[in-house]
C-alpha positions in Angstrom: 0.0 0.0 0.0 1.2 3.5 -0.8 0.2 6.3 1.6 1.0 10.1 1.4 1.1 12.4 4.4 0.2 16.0 4.0 -0.7 19.1 6.0 0.4 22.5 7.2 3.9 22.8 8.4 4.5 22.1 12.1 1.4 20.1 12.7 3.1 16.7 13.3 2.8 15.3 9.7 6.3 13.8 9.8 5.8 12.4 13.3 2.7 10.5 12.2 4.5 9.2 9.1 7.3 7.9 11.3 4.9 6.3 13.8 3.1 4.4 11.0 6.3 3.2 9.4 7.7 1.9 12.7 4.5 0.0 13.5 4.6 -1.6 10.1 8.2 -2.6 10.4 7.7 -4.0 13.9 4.7 -5.9 12.5 6.9 -7.6 9.9 6.4 -5.4 6.8 9.1 -3.9 4.7 8.6 -0.1 4.3 10.1 2.5 2.1 9.9 6.0 3.5 10.3 8.9 1.1 11.2 12.3 2.6 9.9 14.8 0.0 9.7 17.7 2.4 12.0 20.7 2.4 12.5 20.3 6.2 14.2 16.9 5.7 13.3 15.8 9.2 11.9 12.3 8.6 15.2 10.6 9.2 15.8 12.2 12.6 12.1 11.7 13.5 12.7 8.0 12.7 15.7 7.7 15.0 18.6 8.4 12.6 21.4 10.6 13.9 22.0 13.8 11.9 25.5 12.5 10.9 23.9 9.4 9.3 21.5 11.3 7.1 22.3 11.0 3.4 22.6 13.9 1.0 19.2 14.7 -0.5 18.8 13.6 -4.1 18.0 17.1 -5.2 21.6 18.1 -4.3 23.2 15.2 -6.1 24.4 17.1 -9.2 26.5 14.1 -10.3 23.4 11.9 -10.5 21.4 14.6 -12.2 24.0 14.9 -14.9 24.4 11.2 -15.2 20.7 10.3 -15.6 19.2 13.5 -17.2 22.1 14.4 -19.5 23.2 10.9 -20.5 24.7 10.8 -24.0 24.6 14.6 -24.2 20.8 14.7 -24.6 18.1 15.9 -22.1 16.4 12.8 -20.9 13.2 13.5 -19.0 12.4 9.8 -18.5 15.6 8.6 -16.9 16.3 5.1 -15.7 15.9 5.1 -11.9 15.2 1.5 -11.0 18.5 1.0 -9.3 18.5 4.2 -7.3 16.3 3.2 -4.3 18.7 0.5 -3.2 21.7 2.7 -4.0 20.5 5.8 -2.2 18.5 4.4 0.7 19.7 4.2 4.3 18.3 1.7 6.9 16.4 3.1 9.8 16.4 1.6 13.3 13.3 0.2 14.9 11.7 2.3 17.6 10.9 -0.7 19.8 10.7 -4.5 19.9 9.0 -6.4 17.1 5.5 -7.7 17.7 5.5 -11.1 19.5 6.3 -14.0 17.2 7.1 -11.6 14.3 10.3 -11.1 12.4 10.7 -7.4 12.0 10.7 -5.9 8.5 13.1 -3.3 7.1 12.6 0.4 7.1 14.5 2.2 4.3 14.7 5.9 3.9 15.0 7.9 0.6 15.8 11.5 1.2 14.7 13.4 -1.9 14.2 17.0 -0.7 12.3 19.6 -2.6 13.4 21.7 -5.6 13.7 24.8 -3.5 16.8 23.1 -1.9 18.6 22.9 -5.2 20.4 26.2 -4.5 20.1 28.6 -7.3 19.8 28.3 -11.1 17.3 26.3 -13.0 16.0 23.3 -11.1 14.3 21.6 -14.1 16.9 18.8 -14.3 16.8 18.0 -10.6 13.0 18.1 -10.7 12.8 15.6 -13.5 15.0 13.1 -11.6 13.0 13.6 -8.4 9.7 13.1 -10.2 11.0 10.0 -12.0 12.3 8.4 -8.8 9.2 9.2 -6.8 6.9 7.8 -9.6 9.0 4.6 -9.7 8.9 4.0 -5.9 5.1 4.7 -5.7 4.0 2.9 -8.9 6.5 0.0 -9.3 7.5 -1.1 -5.8 5.3 -3.9 -4.5 5.9 -2.9 -0.9 4.6 -0.4 1.7 5.6 3.1 0.6 5.1 6.2 2.9 5.6 9.6 1.4 6.1 12.6 3.6 5.0 15.5 1.4 6.1 19.1 1.3 4.2 21.1 3.9 1.2 23.1 2.6 -0.5 22.5 -0.8 2.0 23.9 -3.4 3.6 20.5 -4.0 0.5 18.4 -3.9 1.0 17.5 -7.6 -0.5 14.9 -9.8 2.7 12.9 -10.1 2.8 12.3 -6.4 -0.9 11.8 -5.4 -2.5 10.2 -8.4 -1.0 6.8 -7.8 -1.1 6.5 -4.0 -3.7 4.4 -2.3 -4.5 6.7 0.6 -3.9 10.2 2.0 -3.4 11.1 5.6 -4.1 14.7 6.2 -2.6 15.9 9.5 -3.8 19.0 11.3 -3.7 20.7 14.6 -7.0 21.7 16.3 -6.7 25.2 14.9 -8.7 26.9 12.2 -5.7 27.8 10.0 -4.4 24.3 10.1 -7.8 22.8 9.4 -8.3 25.1 6.5 -5.0 24.0 5.0 -6.1 20.4 5.5 -9.3 21.1 3.8 -7.5 22.6 0.8 -5.2 19.6 0.7 -8.3 17.3 0.8 -10.0 19.2 -2.0 -7.0 19.1 -4.3 -6.4 15.4 -3.7 -10.1 14.6 -4.4 -9.8 16.6 -7.6 -7.0 14.2 -8.6 -9.3 11.2 -7.9 -7.9 10.3 -4.4 -10.9 10.1 -2.1 -9.4 7.6 0.4 -8.5 10.2 3.0 -8.3 10.2 6.8 -7.8 13.3 8.9 -5.4 12.9 11.9 -6.1 15.6 14.4 -2.8 16.0 16.4 -2.4 17.4 19.9 -6.2 17.0 20.2 -7.8 18.3 23.4 -11.4 17.2 22.8 -14.3 17.9 20.5 -15.0 17.2 16.9 -13.4 19.1 14.0 -15.6 21.6 12.1 -17.2 20.6 8.8 -15.1 22.3 6.2 -15.5 21.7 2.5 -12.7 19.3 1.6 -11.7 18.2 5.1 -11.8 14.4 5.3 -14.9 13.3 7.2 -13.1 10.2 8.6 -10.8 11.3 11.4 -8.7 10.1 14.3 -7.2 12.0 17.2 -3.7 12.0 18.7 -3.7 13.6 22.2 -1.0 15.7 23.7 1.9 13.4 24.4 3.8 14.3 27.6 6.6 12.0 26.7 7.2 13.7 23.3 7.0 17.1 24.9 9.6 16.2 27.4 12.0 14.9 24.8 11.7 17.5 22.0 14.4 19.9 23.2 17.1 17.2 23.3 16.2 14.5 20.8 14.8 14.6 17.3 13.3 11.1 17.4 9.6 10.6 18.0 9.9 6.8 18.5 10.1 4.8 21.7 7.9 7.1 23.6 6.2 6.2 26.9 2.9 6.5 24.9 4.0 4.0 22.3 1.3 1.5 23.1 -1.4 4.1 22.6 0.2 5.3 19.4 0.3 1.7 18.1 -3.4 1.5 18.6 -4.0 4.7 16.7 -1.8 3.5 13.9 -3.8 0.2 13.7 -7.1 2.2 13.5 -5.7 4.5 10.9 -4.5 1.7 8.6 -7.6 -0.4 9.1 -9.7 2.6 8.0 -7.6 3.2 4.9 -7.5 -0.5 3.9 -11.2 -1.0 4.5 -12.1 2.0 2.3 -9.7 0.8 -0.4 -11.2 -2.7 -0.4 -14.8 -1.4 -0.2 
């Protein structure tokens, strides 16, 4: 299954993606995580040290030249099938595998956004990014989780049209919910109606009925364990509230899978 995570910046989108991926791996699934956000924080949220983070693909000028300008011609449909294994880094588990289960692998691809390319025309880097993302989402018969750029500007057809579900993450604030509603509308226009709203740092009450905001929703409460750690550690895994988060992830995936099947 292929799932994209979207929402306004700072709402916990990357954290939710990391929680889902870790639960899947501890349940025996192999998971590809794709960091397509400018913030590039999915690796640290998943327990990787800053020193172990790979250079984002968007900054790999050598690969851009090799794949896009091979033979002296501009190739906008480059061969990328070998790149996931070449570029991915393994991520640690955030806890013990489920009883009786052999843990799966979590592998991270750090793609970045075109705004990170650093001056000049980013068309070449963008072509390689799009090709690799399309390959991972469309051609890999494994779980793929894509942490999208914050906001709605990068919610493009090439990313969303081929995923199986969209998780819209929001805080319980009107500005955040309005961004979530815009994300939901844009995704629905692209044919993706399998959407679930995750209301993070939820203190109670139901979300408002905004046009485009997913009607199916789950709540993540304030997490004291995460708040106590945030100033000293970038990881969101292995929290005191892990059992509760595991239950929320199970509910989220059940909702997405049932809608997909039904």
